[in-house]
PALUM-77724 format. One line per 8 residues: number of its first residue (from 1); their letters; for each residue x, y, z of N, C-alpha, C. Coordinates in Angstrom, 1 decimal. Atoms other than C-alpha are relative to their C-alpha. Layout:
REM residues N
NUM> A> X:Y:Z:X:Y:Z:X:Y:Z | ...
REM end
This chain:
REM residues 265
1> MVSHVKSS> 0.6:-1.2:0.2:0.1:-0.1:-0.2:0.9:1.5:0.3 | -1.0:-1.2:0.0:1.3:3.6:-0.6:-1.1:0.9:1.1 | 0.7:-1.5:-1.0:0.2:6.4:2.2:0.5:1.4:-0.3 | -0.1:-1.6:0.3:-0.5:9.8:1.8:-0.3:0.7:1.2 | 0.5:-0.8:-1.7:-0.6:12.4:5.0:0.2:1.5:-0.5 | 0.0:-1.3:0.1:-0.9:15.3:3.0:-1.7:0.7:0.4 | 1.4:-0.7:-0.4:-4.1:18.0:3.9:0.1:1.4:0.4 | 0.1:-1.4:-0.3:-5.2:21.5:3.9:-1.1:0.3:0.9
9> YVGTDLIR> 0.8:-0.2:-0.8:-7.8:20.8:6.4:0.7:0.3:1.2 | -0.6:-0.1:-1.2:-7.3:21.8:9.9:-1.3:-0.2:1.1 | 0.7:0.2:-1.1:-9.1:21.0:13.4:-1.0:-1.4:-0.2 | 1.1:1.2:-0.3:-12.3:18.6:13.6:-0.6:-0.3:-1.4 | 0.9:0.0:1.2:-13.4:19.1:9.7:-0.3:-1.4:-0.3 | 0.4:1.5:0.8:-15.5:16.2:8.1:-0.2:0.3:-1.1 | 0.0:-0.4:1.5:-15.7:16.1:4.5:-0.3:-1.2:-0.7 | 0.6:1.7:0.2:-17.4:13.2:2.2:1.5:-0.2:-0.8
17> ADLFLVEQ> -1.3:0.9:0.2:-14.5:10.7:1.5:0.2:0.6:-1.6 | -0.2:-0.3:1.2:-14.9:11.4:-2.4:0.5:1.3:-0.4 | -0.4:-1.2:0.2:-14.8:14.9:-2.5:1.5:0.4:0.7 | -1.5:0.0:-0.4:-11.5:14.6:-0.1:0.7:-0.1:-0.7 | -0.9:0.5:0.8:-9.8:12.7:-2.5:0.3:0.6:-1.5 | -0.4:-0.9:1.3:-10.5:14.9:-5.4:0.9:1.5:0.4 | -0.5:-1.4:-0.3:-9.8:18.4:-3.5:1.5:-0.2:0.7 | -1.3:0.0:-0.3:-6.4:16.6:-2.2:0.6:-0.6:-1.0
25> GYAASRTQ> -1.2:0.2:1.0:-5.0:15.5:-5.4:-0.2:-1.6:-0.1 | -0.1:1.1:0.6:-5.7:11.7:-5.4:-0.7:-0.3:-0.8 | 0.9:0.1:0.7:-8.3:11.6:-7.5:-0.1:0.9:-1.3 | -0.1:-1.6:0.9:-8.7:13.8:-11.0:-1.5:0.2:0.0 | 1.5:-0.2:0.4:-12.6:13.6:-10.8:-0.9:-0.7:1.6 | 0.9:0.4:-1.1:-15.4:12.7:-7.9:-0.4:-1.4:-0.4 | 0.3:1.5:0.4:-16.2:9.5:-10.4:1.1:-0.7:0.3 | -1.6:1.0:-0.1:-12.4:8.2:-10.4:-0.2:0.0:1.7
33> AQTMIAAG> -0.3:0.3:-1.6:-12.5:8.7:-6.4:-1.1:-1.1:0.4 | 1.1:1.1:-0.6:-16.2:6.8:-6.0:0.5:-1.6:-0.9 | -0.5:1.5:0.5:-14.6:3.9:-8.2:1.1:-0.5:1.0 | -1.0:0.4:-1.2:-11.6:3.7:-5.9:-0.8:-0.5:1.1 | 0.5:-0.2:-1.3:-13.5:4.1:-2.9:-1.1:-1.6:-0.1 | 1.0:1.2:0.2:-16.1:1.1:-4.5:0.7:-1.0:0.0 | -1.4:1.5:0.1:-12.7:-1.4:-5.2:0.2:0.1:1.0 | -0.9:0.5:-1.4:-11.9:-1.2:-1.8:1.3:0.6:0.2
41> RVFADGKP> -1.3:-0.5:0.2:-8.8:0.8:-2.5:0.3:1.1:0.8 | 0.0:-1.1:-0.7:-9.2:3.5:0.1:0.1:-0.5:1.6 | -0.4:0.2:-1.3:-8.0:3.5:3.8:0.0:1.1:0.6 | 0.0:-0.9:-1.0:-8.7:6.0:6.6:0.7:-0.4:1.3 | -0.5:0.6:-0.9:-6.4:5.5:9.4:0.1:-1.6:0.3 | 0.1:1.1:0.1:-6.1:1.7:8.4:-1.3:-0.5:-0.2 | 1.4:0.8:0.2:-9.9:1.2:8.1:-0.6:0.3:-1.3 | 0.5:-0.1:1.3:-11.5:0.8:4.8:-1.0:1.0:0.2
49> ISKAAFKL> 1.1:-0.8:0.2:-13.8:3.4:3.2:-0.8:-0.8:-0.8 | 0.9:1.3:0.9:-16.8:1.5:2.0:-1.2:0.9:-0.9 | 1.0:-0.9:0.6:-18.9:4.7:1.2:0.5:1.3:-0.4 | -0.6:-1.3:0.3:-18.3:7.7:-0.9:-0.5:1.2:0.6 | 0.8:-1.5:-0.9:-20.7:10.1:1.2:0.6:-0.4:1.4 | -0.8:0.2:-1.4:-18.5:8.6:4.4:0.6:1.5:0.4 | -0.7:-1.4:-0.3:-17.7:11.5:6.5:1.4:0.1:0.6 | -1.4:0.3:-0.2:-13.9:11.6:6.8:0.6:1.1:0.9
57> DAQAEITI> -0.6:-1.3:-0.8:-11.9:13.5:9.6:1.2:0.1:-0.9 | -1.2:-0.8:1.1:-9.6:15.5:7.3:1.4:-0.1:0.4 | -1.3:0.2:-0.4:-6.7:15.0:9.6:0.5:-1.6:0.0 | -0.2:1.2:0.0:-7.1:11.2:9.0:0.9:-0.4:-0.8 | -1.1:0.6:1.1:-4.0:9.4:7.3:-0.7:-1.0:-0.9 | 0.3:0.8:1.0:-5.1:8.1:4.2:1.2:-0.9:-1.0 | -1.0:0.9:0.6:-3.7:5.1:2.4:-1.0:-0.5:-1.1 | 0.7:0.4:0.9:-4.6:3.9:-1.2:0.8:-1.3:-0.9
65> TPDEVDRY> -1.0:0.7:0.4:-3.7:0.9:-2.5:-0.1:-0.1:-1.5 | -0.3:-0.2:1.3:-1.9:0.9:-5.8:-0.8:-0.8:-1.0 | 0.4:0.5:0.9:-3.4:0.0:-8.9:0.3:0.2:-1.4 | -0.2:-0.1:1.4:-2.9:-0.4:-12.7:0.1:1.1:-0.5 | 0.9:-0.9:0.4:-5.4:1.9:-13.7:1.2:1.5:0.6 | -0.6:-1.3:-0.3:-3.0:4.8:-11.7:0.8:0.3:-1.0 | -1.4:-0.4:0.8:-0.5:5.0:-14.5:-0.4:0.5:-1.0 | 0.6:-1.0:0.8:-2.9:6.8:-16.8:-0.8:0.6:0.5
73> VSRGGLKL> 1.1:-0.8:-0.4:-5.3:9.6:-16.4:-1.4:-0.5:0.2 | 1.8:0.9:0.6:-8.3:7.2:-17.3:0.4:-1.3:-0.1 | -0.2:1.3:0.5:-8.8:3.8:-17.3:0.1:-0.4:-1.5 | -0.1:0.0:1.2:-8.8:4.4:-21.0:1.4:-0.2:-0.6 | -1.5:0.2:0.7:-5.2:4.3:-21.2:0.3:-1.3:0.4 | 0.1:1.5:0.0:-5.2:0.6:-20.2:-0.4:-0.6:-1.2 | 0.8:0.4:1.2:-7.6:-0.1:-23.0:1.1:0.1:-1.1 | -0.7:-0.7:1.0:-5.5:1.6:-25.2:1.7:-1.0:-0.1
81> AGALASAR> -1.2:0.4:-0.1:-2.2:0.2:-24.0:0.1:-1.7:-0.4 | 0.3:1.5:0.3:-3.7:-3.6:-24.5:-0.3:-0.1:-1.4 | 0.2:-0.5:1.6:-4.7:-2.3:-27.9:1.2:-0.3:-0.8 | -1.6:-0.4:0.9:-1.3:-1.3:-28.9:0.6:-1.5:-0.1 | -0.9:1.3:0.1:0.2:-4.7:-27.7:-0.7:-1.0:-0.9 | 0.9:0.8:0.7:-2.7:-6.7:-29.3:0.6:0.2:-1.4 | -0.2:-0.4:1.3:-1.9:-5.0:-32.7:1.4:0.2:-0.5 | -1.9:-0.1:0.2:2.1:-5.1:-32.3:0.2:1.1:-0.6
89> LDVSGMLA> 0.0:-0.9:0.4:1.7:-1.3:-32.8:1.3:0.6:1.1 | -1.2:-0.9:-1.0:5.1:0.9:-31.8:-0.6:1.4:-0.7 | 0.4:-1.4:0.2:3.8:4.7:-31.7:1.0:0.7:0.2 | -1.2:-0.9:0.2:7.4:5.7:-31.4:0.2:1.4:-0.8 | -0.1:-1.3:0.8:7.7:9.6:-33.0:-1.0:0.3:-0.6 | 1.1:-0.4:0.8:4.2:9.4:-34.4:-0.5:1.1:0.5 | 0.7:-1.3:-0.2:2.0:12.4:-34.9:-1.4:-0.7:0.2 | 1.2:0.7:-0.4:-1.3:10.9:-33.7:-1.3:1.1:0.4
97> LDVGISTG> 1.4:-0.7:-0.1:-5.1:12.0:-33.6:-0.8:-0.7:0.9 | 0.7:0.5:-1.1:-7.1:11.5:-30.2:-1.6:0.4:-0.6 | 1.2:-0.2:0.4:-10.8:11.3:-31.6:-1.1:-0.1:1.4 | 0.3:0.0:-1.0:-12.9:11.9:-28.4:0.8:-0.3:1.2 | -1.3:-0.3:-1.0:-9.9:12.9:-26.1:-0.6:-0.4:1.3 | 0.5:0.4:-1.8:-12.2:13.2:-22.7:1.1:0.3:0.8 | -0.8:-0.2:-1.2:-10.1:12.8:-20.1:1.6:0.0:0.0 | -1.2:-0.1:0.9:-7.3:12.1:-22.2:0.9:-1.1:0.5
105> GFTDCLLQ> -0.8:1.4:-0.3:-6.5:8.1:-21.3:0.8:-0.4:-1.2 | -0.8:0.6:1.1:-5.8:7.2:-24.8:1.4:1.0:-0.3 | -1.0:-0.9:0.5:-3.8:10.5:-25.4:1.1:-0.3:1.1 | -0.7:0.2:-1.2:-2.0:9.6:-22.0:1.1:-1.2:-0.4 | -0.8:1.1:0.7:-1.0:6.3:-23.2:0.9:-0.1:-1.3 | -1.1:0.1:1.5:0.2:7.2:-26.7:1.5:1.0:0.6 | -1.4:-1.1:-0.3:2.7:9.9:-25.1:0.9:-0.9:0.7 | -1.0:0.9:-0.7:4.0:7.4:-22.5:0.5:-1.2:-0.9
113> AGARRVIG> -0.6:1.3:1.0:4.5:4.6:-25.5:0.9:1.0:-1.0 | -0.8:-0.9:0.7:6.4:7.5:-27.0:-0.1:0.8:-1.5 | 0.4:-0.9:0.6:4.3:9.2:-29.5:0.6:1.5:-0.1 | -0.6:-1.0:-0.1:5.7:12.3:-30.6:-0.7:1.4:0.4 | 0.8:-1.4:-0.2:2.7:14.5:-30.5:-1.5:-0.5:-0.1 | 1.5:0.6:0.3:-1.1:14.0:-30.1:-1.0:1.1:0.0 | 1.1:-1.1:0.1:-3.8:16.4:-31.3:-1.3:-1.0:0.4 | 1.3:0.8:-0.5:-7.3:15.7:-29.6:-0.9:0.8:-0.5
121> VEVGHDQL> 1.2:-0.7:0.2:-10.9:16.6:-30.7:-1.0:-0.3:1.1 | 1.1:0.3:-0.7:-13.9:16.5:-28.6:-1.4:0.6:0.0 | 1.5:-1.0:0.4:-17.6:17.6:-28.8:-0.3:0.5:1.6 | 0.1:-0.8:-1.1:-17.5:18.5:-25.0:0.9:1.0:0.4 | -1.0:-1.2:-0.2:-15.8:21.1:-23.2:0.5:-0.4:1.6 | -0.5:0.1:-1.5:-13.4:21.0:-19.8:0.3:-1.4:0.2 | 0.1:1.8:-0.2:-12.8:17.2:-19.9:1.2:-0.2:0.6 | -1.4:0.6:-0.1:-9.1:17.0:-20.4:0.9:0.0:1.1
129> HPRLCSDS> -0.6:0.3:-1.3:-6.9:16.1:-17.4:1.2:1.4:0.1 | -0.7:-0.8:-0.1:-4.9:18.9:-16.2:1.5:-0.2:-0.2 | -1.4:0.3:0.5:-1.6:17.3:-16.7:0.2:-0.1:-1.7 | 0.1:0.3:1.8:-2.6:16.6:-20.3:0.1:1.6:-0.6 | 0.4:-1.4:0.3:-3.8:20.3:-20.5:1.3:1.0:-0.3 | -0.8:-1.0:-0.3:-0.3:21.7:-19.6:1.2:-0.6:-0.8 | -1.1:0.8:0.8:1.7:19.1:-21.9:0.0:0.7:-1.3 | -0.1:-0.2:1.4:3.1:20.9:-24.7:0.0:-0.8:-1.3
137> RVTQFEGV> 0.0:1.0:1.2:2.8:17.7:-26.9:-1.5:-0.4:-0.3 | 1.7:0.1:0.2:-1.0:18.2:-26.6:-0.7:0.7:-0.7 | 0.7:-1.1:0.4:-3.1:20.1:-28.8:-1.5:-0.5:-0.1 | 1.3:0.4:0.0:-6.8:20.1:-28.2:-0.9:0.8:-0.5 | 1.0:-0.5:0.5:-10.1:21.0:-30.1:-1.3:-0.3:0.7 | 1.4:0.3:-0.3:-13.5:21.3:-28.5:-0.9:0.3:-0.7 | 1.0:-0.4:0.7:-16.6:21.3:-29.6:-0.1:-0.5:-1.0 | 0.0:0.5:1.1:-16.0:19.3:-32.4:-0.7:-1.5:-0.1
145> NARNLTPE> 0.8:1.3:0.0:-18.4:16.4:-33.4:0.9:-1.0:-1.1 | -1.0:1.0:0.6:-16.4:13.4:-34.8:-0.2:0.1:-1.5 | 0.5:0.1:1.3:-18.8:13.4:-37.7:0.6:1.1:-1.4 | -0.2:-1.3:0.9:-17.7:16.9:-39.0:1.3:-0.2:0.2 | -1.2:-0.1:-0.1:-14.1:16.3:-38.5:0.6:0.1:-1.4 | -0.7:0.0:0.9:-11.8:17.3:-41.3:1.1:0.5:-0.2 | -1.4:-0.4:-0.3:-8.3:18.6:-42.2:0.0:1.5:0.4 | -0.5:-1.5:-0.4:-9.0:22.2:-42.0:-0.4:0.0:1.7
153> VIAPALID> 0.0:0.0:-1.7:-10.3:21.4:-38.2:1.1:0.0:0.6 | -1.4:-0.1:-0.7:-7.0:20.4:-37.3:1.5:0.4:-0.4 | -1.1:-0.9:0.8:-4.9:22.4:-39.4:0.7:0.7:0.6 | -0.9:-1.1:-0.8:-4.0:25.0:-37.1:0.9:-0.5:1.4 | -0.8:0.8:-0.8:-2.2:22.2:-35.0:1.0:-0.3:-0.6 | -1.1:0.2:0.7:0.2:21.8:-37.8:0.6:1.0:-0.7 | -0.7:-1.4:0.6:1.2:25.4:-38.6:1.6:-0.4:0.4 | -1.7:0.1:-0.2:4.6:24.4:-36.8:0.6:-1.2:-0.4
161> EPQDARVE> -0.4:1.2:0.5:4.9:21.0:-38.2:1.0:0.2:-1.3 | -0.6:-0.1:1.3:7.2:20.4:-41.3:-1.7:0.0:-1.2 | 1.2:-0.6:1.1:4.8:21.4:-44.6:-0.7:-1.3:-0.4 | 0.8:1.2:0.5:4.5:17.5:-45.5:-0.5:-0.9:1.4 | 0.6:0.5:-1.5:3.4:16.6:-41.7:-1.3:-0.4:-0.3 | 1.1:0.6:0.1:0.6:14.0:-41.8:-0.3:-0.5:1.5 | 0.5:0.5:-1.0:-1.5:12.6:-39.2:0.6:-1.6:-0.2 | -0.3:1.8:0.3:0.1:8.9:-38.9:-0.8:-1.0:0.8
169> LIVGDVSF> 1.0:1.3:-0.9:-2.6:7.1:-36.4:-1.1:1.1:0.5 | 1.1:-0.5:-0.7:-5.7:7.9:-35.1:-0.4:-1.1:0.6 | 0.3:0.6:-1.2:-7.2:6.6:-31.9:-1.2:0.7:0.1 | 1.0:-0.8:-0.6:-10.2:7.1:-30.4:-1.4:-0.6:0.7 | 1.1:0.7:-0.3:-13.6:6.3:-28.6:-1.1:1.0:0.2 | 1.2:-1.0:0.2:-16.9:8.0:-29.2:-1.4:-0.9:0.5 | 0.9:0.4:-0.4:-20.1:7.2:-27.8:-1.6:0.7:-0.5 | 0.9:0.0:0.4:-23.7:7.1:-28.4:-0.3:0.8:-1.7
177> ISLTLVLP> -0.1:-0.1:1.4:-23.2:7.3:-32.0:0.8:-1.2:-0.6 | -0.7:1.3:0.6:-22.4:4.4:-34.6:1.3:0.3:-0.5 | -1.2:-0.3:0.1:-18.8:4.3:-35.5:-0.2:-0.3:-1.7 | 0.2:0.2:1.5:-20.1:3.5:-39.2:-0.4:1.6:-0.5 | 0.1:-1.5:0.2:-21.0:7.4:-39.1:0.9:1.3:-0.2 | -1.5:-0.8:-0.1:-17.5:8.6:-38.4:0.9:-0.5:-0.6 | -1.2:0.3:0.7:-15.3:6.6:-40.2:0.4:0.7:-1.3 | -0.3:-1.0:1.4:-15.5:8.8:-43.6:0.9:1.1:0.2
185> ALRSVLSV> -0.7:-1.1:-0.4:-14.5:11.6:-41.5:1.3:-0.2:0.4 | -1.2:0.8:-0.2:-11.8:9.4:-40.1:1.0:-0.2:-1.2 | -1.0:0.3:1.5:-10.3:8.8:-43.5:0.3:1.3:-0.5 | -0.7:-1.2:0.8:-10.3:12.2:-44.6:1.3:0.8:0.4 | -0.9:-0.9:-0.7:-7.7:13.7:-42.0:1.2:-1.2:0.1 | -1.3:0.7:0.4:-5.4:10.6:-42.8:0.6:-0.4:-1.1 | -1.0:0.3:1.3:-2.5:10.0:-45.3:-0.4:-1.5:-0.6 | -0.3:1.2:0.8:-2.4:7.1:-47.5:0.9:-1.1:1.0
193> DGLLLFLV> -1.0:1.0:-0.9:-0.7:3.9:-45.2:-0.2:0.5:1.3 | 0.3:-0.3:-1.4:-1.9:5.9:-41.9:-0.9:-0.8:0.5 | 0.9:1.1:-0.8:-3.3:3.8:-39.2:-0.8:0.4:1.1 | 1.5:-0.3:-0.6:-6.7:3.5:-37.6:0.0:-1.0:1.5 | 0.6:0.6:-1.1:-7.1:1.9:-33.9:-1.1:0.4:1.0 | 1.1:-0.7:-1.1:-10.6:2.8:-32.6:-0.9:-1.0:0.5 | 0.5:0.6:-1.1:-12.6:1.7:-29.9:-1.6:-0.4:-0.5 | 1.1:0.4:0.6:-15.8:-0.3:-31.2:-1.1:-0.5:1.3
201> KPQFELGP> 0.8:0.4:-0.8:-18.9:-0.3:-28.7:-1.2:-0.4:-0.6 | 1.2:0.8:0.8:-21.5:-2.8:-30.1:-1.5:0.6:0.9 | 1.1:0.0:-0.7:-24.1:-1.2:-27.5:-0.7:1.0:-0.9 | 0.1:-1.2:1.2:-24.1:1.8:-30.2:-0.3:-0.4:-1.4 | -0.1:0.9:1.5:-23.9:-0.5:-33.4:-1.4:-0.8:0.0 | 1.3:0.6:0.0:-27.2:-2.2:-32.2:-1.1:0.5:0.3 | 1.0:-0.5:-0.3:-30.7:-1.5:-32.2:-0.4:-0.1:1.4 | 0.5:0.1:-1.6:-32.6:-0.8:-28.6:-0.5:-1.1:0.0
209> QALARGGI> 0.8:1.4:-0.3:-34.3:-4.2:-29.0:1.2:-0.9:0.6 | -1.2:0.8:-0.5:-30.5:-5.8:-28.6:0.4:0.3:1.4 | -0.4:-0.5:-1.1:-30.3:-4.1:-25.3:-0.8:-0.3:1.4 | 0.4:0.1:-1.4:-31.1:-4.9:-21.7:-0.1:1.3:0.5 | -0.3:-1.0:-0.8:-31.4:-2.7:-19.0:1.0:0.5:0.3 | -1.5:-0.5:-0.3:-28.6:-0.2:-18.3:0.8:0.1:-1.5 | -0.6:0.0:1.4:-28.0:-0.5:-22.3:1.2:-1.3:-0.2 | -0.9:1.0:0.1:-26.1:-3.9:-21.9:-0.4:-0.9:-1.3
217> VRDEALYP> 0.4:0.7:1.0:-26.1:-5.9:-24.9:-0.5:-1.5:0.5 | 0.5:1.0:-0.2:-28.5:-9.0:-24.5:0.8:-1.2:-0.3 | -0.8:0.8:0.8:-26.6:-11.6:-26.7:1.2:0.2:-0.4 | -1.5:0.3:0.6:-22.8:-12.5:-27.3:-0.3:-0.2:-1.3 | -0.1:0.4:1.3:-24.0:-13.9:-30.1:-0.4:1.0:-1.5 | -0.1:-1.2:0.9:-24.5:-10.6:-31.8:1.2:0.9:-0.4 | -1.3:-0.8:0.1:-21.1:-9.5:-31.5:0.9:-0.2:-1.5 | -0.2:0.4:1.1:-20.1:-11.3:-34.8:-0.6:1.2:-1.0
225> QVEAKIRA> 1.0:-0.7:0.8:-23.1:-9.2:-36.5:0.7:1.6:-0.2 | -0.5:-1.5:-0.2:-21.4:-5.8:-35.2:1.4:-0.2:-0.6 | -1.3:-0.1:0.8:-17.9:-6.9:-36.6:0.0:0.3:-1.2 | 0.2:-0.2:1.4:-19.2:-7.3:-40.0:-0.6:1.0:-0.3 | 0.4:-1.4:0.3:-20.8:-4.2:-39.9:0.9:1.1:0.0 | -1.0:-0.8:-0.4:-17.8:-2.5:-38.6:1.0:0.2:-1.3 | -0.9:0.2:1.0:-15.5:-4.0:-40.9:-0.6:0.6:-1.6 | 0.4:-0.5:0.9:-17.8:-3.3:-44.1:-0.1:1.6:-0.2
233> AAENAGFA> 0.0:-1.3:-0.1:-18.3:0.4:-43.2:1.6:0.5:0.0 | -1.5:-0.6:0.0:-14.1:0.9:-42.7:0.1:-0.4:-1.6 | -0.4:0.1:1.4:-13.7:-0.7:-46.1:-1.1:0.9:-1.2 | 0.4:-1.2:0.8:-16.3:1.4:-47.9:0.3:1.5:0.1 | -0.7:-1.3:-0.2:-14.6:4.4:-46.2:1.3:0.1:-0.5 | -1.3:0.0:0.5:-11.4:3.6:-47.6:1.2:-0.6:1.0 | -0.9:0.5:-0.6:-9.5:1.4:-45.5:0.2:-1.7:-0.1 | -0.4:1.5:0.4:-8.0:-2.0:-45.5:0.2:-0.5:1.7
241> VLDYFASP> 0.4:0.7:-1.1:-9.1:-3.9:-42.2:1.3:-0.8:0.3 | -1.2:0.8:-0.5:-5.9:-5.2:-40.4:-0.3:-1.2:0.9 | 0.3:0.9:-0.8:-7.4:-6.8:-37.6:-1.3:0.8:0.8 | 1.3:-0.6:-0.9:-10.7:-6.7:-35.1:0.1:-1.0:1.3 | -0.2:1.1:-1.1:-10.4:-8.0:-31.6:-0.4:0.8:1.2 | 0.4:-0.4:-1.2:-11.5:-7.7:-28.1:1.0:0.8:0.5 | -0.8:-1.1:-0.9:-10.5:-4.8:-25.6:0.5:-1.2:1.3 | -0.4:0.7:-0.9:-8.7:-6.5:-22.9:-0.7:0.6:1.4
249> IAGGDGNR> 0.8:-0.4:-0.9:-10.9:-4.2:-20.6:-1.5:0.2:-0.5 | 1.2:-0.3:0.2:-14.6:-4.1:-20.2:-0.6:1.4:-0.1 | 0.3:-1.3:-0.1:-16.5:-1.0:-20.9:-0.5:0.3:1.4 | 0.5:-0.4:-1.1:-17.5:1.1:-17.6:-1.3:-0.3:0.5 | 1.5:0.0:-0.6:-21.1:0.2:-17.9:0.1:-2.0:-0.2 | 0.1:1.4:-0.1:-20.1:-3.3:-18.2:-0.1:-1.1:-1.3 | 0.1:0.6:1.5:-20.4:-4.2:-22.1:1.5:-0.2:-0.4 | -1.0:0.3:0.7:-17.7:-5.9:-23.8:0.0:1.4:-1.4
257> EFFIYARA> -0.2:-0.9:1.2:-15.8:-3.8:-26.3:1.2:-0.7:-1.0 | -1.2:0.3:0.6:-13.6:-4.3:-29.2:1.1:1.5:-0.8 | -0.7:-1.1:0.7:-11.0:-2.6:-31.2:-0.2:-0.7:-1.5 | 0.0:0.2:1.6:-11.0:-2.2:-35.3:1.8:0.7:-0.1 | -1.1:-0.5:0.1:-7.4:-1.8:-36.6:0.2:0.0:-1.6 | 0.0:-0.1:1.2:-6.8:-0.6:-39.8:0.9:1.1:-0.8 | -0.9:-0.9:0.5:-4.9:1.2:-42.6:-0.4:0.5:-1.1 | 0.3:-0.8:1.1:-5.7:3.8:-45.0:0.5:-0.3:-1.2
265> I> -0.7:0.5:1.1:-5.5:3.1:-48.6:-0.5:0.8:-1.2
REM end
């Protein structure tokens, strides 16, 4: 276990455990803090904290059990690390694009794996982890719908690059939209022989009749149907599919996820 003993609180102040973890820098968000607590990783004065709403003595000594997920700013980093290993893809020196950058788990993974630079696009705002916001190797464009991605959108990020610089790799994770609708836009910003390693979420590729409560895919027998759909869409968009494989980590909602690995042609 790793102990942390810092606190800006004094006296007998009490504070919610999840809020304390965020304010003291142990977690990037309350969601992450709640996940850590639910996993039984957080202790106060040696006693396990079982509820995020637990009123914690601000002077308590906090101990957090190490976990592999702590290596990246989000568990997405572990997903991509597993995918890079499965694809046997070396990203050293690459200029990459992260579509749906969110907190930055994929971007963090790419940088730690040796990528030279990452351009991120995100439909939302103010989600990127502060550590990545301050990293000169990361350029982010917010308020960008993946379907509307064009070379012009990311052109400002390439001003300081050599004239012939091109995006060499696209990674990404998008939700509430079929990947089939995004693939043409991805191809438009990728040069010939550029690579695509993108997360596939079956729950957004199947109709509502295929989902149980909570958006969980009812029948795993539907996964080959999703694979065939994604492969066909990728080929129609101008990609040669190199591989399609299961993600080593399930989605946060419990659904199985997959990666498509392809080359632009």
